[in-house]
C-alpha positions as CSV (number, residue, x, y, z in Angstrom):
1,X,-15.3,-44.8,28.2
2,X,-16.4,-48.3,26.9
3,X,-13.4,-50.4,26.3
4,X,-15.4,-52.3,23.6
5,X,-16.3,-49.0,21.9
6,X,-12.4,-48.1,22.1
7,X,-11.8,-51.5,20.5
8,X,-14.4,-51.3,17.6
9,X,-13.2,-47.8,16.8
10,X,-9.4,-49.0,16.6
11,X,-10.6,-52.0,14.4
12,X,-12.7,-49.4,12.2
13,X,-9.7,-47.1,11.8
14,X,-7.3,-49.9,11.2
15,X,-6.6,-52.3,8.5
16,X,-9.6,-54.3,9.6
17,X,-8.0,-57.6,9.5
18,X,-9.7,-60.2,12.0
19,X,-8.6,-59.5,15.5
20,X,-8.9,-61.0,19.1
21,X,-11.2,-59.0,21.1
22,X,-9.0,-58.0,24.0
23,X,-11.4,-55.3,25.3
24,X,-13.6,-57.9,27.4
25,X,-12.4,-60.6,29.6
26,X,-15.4,-62.6,28.7
27,X,-15.2,-62.3,25.1
28,X,-11.5,-63.6,25.4
29,X,-12.8,-66.4,27.4
30,X,-15.3,-67.2,24.4
31,X,-12.2,-67.1,22.0
32,X,-13.8,-64.1,20.1
33,X,-12.6,-62.4,17.5
34,X,-13.8,-59.5,15.3
35,X,-14.0,-60.7,11.5
36,X,-15.7,-57.5,10.3
37,X,-17.6,-54.4,10.9
38,X,-18.8,-51.2,9.4
39,X,-20.1,-47.7,10.5
40,X,-23.4,-48.5,9.1
41,X,-24.2,-50.7,12.1
42,X,-23.0,-54.2,11.3
43,X,-20.4,-56.5,13.0
44,X,-19.3,-60.2,12.5
45,X,-17.7,-61.9,15.2
46,X,-16.2,-65.5,15.6
47,X,-16.5,-67.5,18.8
48,X,-14.5,-70.6,20.1
49,X,-16.4,-71.8,23.0
50,X,-14.9,-74.6,25.0
51,X,-16.5,-77.5,27.2
52,X,-16.2,-75.0,30.0
53,X,-19.3,-73.3,28.6
54,X,-21.2,-76.8,28.1
55,X,-24.3,-77.8,30.6
56,X,-24.4,-81.4,31.6
57,X,-25.7,-83.1,28.3
58,X,-22.6,-81.5,26.5
59,X,-24.5,-78.7,24.9
60,X,-23.8,-75.1,25.2
61,X,-25.5,-73.6,28.1
62,X,-28.3,-71.1,26.7
63,X,-26.7,-68.1,28.5
64,X,-23.4,-68.7,26.6
65,X,-25.3,-68.9,23.2
66,X,-27.1,-65.5,24.4
67,X,-24.1,-63.8,25.2
68,X,-22.5,-64.4,21.7
69,X,-25.4,-62.9,20.2
70,X,-25.4,-59.9,22.9
71,X,-21.8,-59.2,21.7
72,X,-22.6,-59.2,18.0
73,X,-25.4,-56.8,18.5
74,X,-23.4,-54.5,21.1
75,X,-20.4,-54.4,18.5
76,X,-22.7,-53.4,15.7
77,X,-24.2,-50.7,17.6
78,X,-20.9,-49.6,18.8
79,X,-19.7,-49.4,15.2
80,X,-22.4,-46.9,14.4
81,X,-22.1,-44.7,17.3
82,X,-19.6,-41.9,17.6
83,X,-16.5,-43.2,19.6
84,X,-17.6,-41.1,22.9
85,X,-21.2,-42.8,22.9
86,X,-22.0,-46.2,24.3
87,X,-25.0,-48.6,24.6
88,X,-26.6,-51.1,27.1
89,X,-28.8,-54.0,26.5
90,X,-32.3,-53.2,28.2
91,X,-34.0,-56.1,26.7
92,X,-33.2,-59.2,24.6
93,X,-35.4,-61.9,22.9
94,X,-33.3,-65.0,22.1
95,X,-34.7,-67.8,19.9
96,X,-32.9,-71.2,20.1
97,X,-33.3,-73.0,17.0
98,X,-30.9,-76.0,17.3
99,X,-28.6,-77.3,19.7
100,X,-25.0,-75.8,19.9
101,X,-22.0,-77.8,20.8
102,X,-18.7,-76.5,21.8
103,X,-16.9,-75.5,18.5
104,X,-16.8,-72.6,16.1
105,X,-19.3,-70.0,15.5
106,X,-19.9,-66.9,13.5
107,X,-22.3,-64.3,15.0
108,X,-23.5,-61.4,12.9
109,X,-25.1,-58.3,14.2
110,X,-27.1,-55.8,12.4
111,X,-28.5,-52.4,13.6
112,X,-32.1,-52.3,12.5
113,X,-32.8,-48.7,13.5
114,X,-31.0,-46.1,15.8
115,X,-32.4,-43.0,17.0
116,X,-30.9,-40.6,19.2
117,X,-31.8,-42.6,22.4
118,X,-32.2,-46.3,21.4
119,X,-31.1,-48.7,19.0
120,X,-33.1,-51.9,17.6
121,X,-30.5,-54.4,16.9
122,X,-30.8,-58.1,15.7
123,X,-28.1,-61.0,15.6
124,X,-28.0,-64.4,13.9
125,X,-25.6,-67.2,15.6
126,X,-24.4,-70.0,13.2
127,X,-22.0,-73.0,13.1
128,X,-18.7,-71.7,11.3
129,X,-18.5,-74.8,9.1
130,X,-21.9,-74.5,7.7
131,X,-24.8,-72.1,7.3
132,X,-26.6,-73.8,9.9
133,X,-28.2,-71.0,12.3
134,X,-28.5,-72.2,15.9
135,X,-29.9,-69.0,17.3
136,X,-31.2,-65.5,16.5
137,X,-31.9,-62.6,18.8
138,X,-33.3,-59.1,19.0
139,X,-32.3,-56.3,21.5
140,X,-33.5,-52.8,22.4
141,X,-30.2,-50.9,23.5
142,X,-30.4,-47.5,25.2
143,X,-27.7,-45.5,24.0
144,X,-25.5,-43.7,26.6
145,X,-24.6,-40.1,25.9
146,X,-21.1,-38.8,26.2
């Protein structure tokens, strides 16, 4: 069973207060917290990537930015799926809009459409201290049967 799926099911069944995402080592390294989610297919996560995710110019490496977006999309899809099902990222398009520096971010993922075998999901990453969007993404996610 997908440990991230177990986490989101526990979050949705609980009091839905912000919680550290402890189901995934990479999410933990990025300082990820689940802020909100709903079974309609939406998730909001916060991240605190540190200097260890920066490239030589001090900006967050593009892969770290893409990872935060991917987590938001995956958790949105997992929130909508039954607990025994999972998903994977088959393709992802990322648009980098502004330079991202280490700090606080909010990532919002939304399921645009979900069928029986595939989900189409999108996400936005913005600075937590402003409405400044630094990147967006869209993804096709095959749904893994029970």
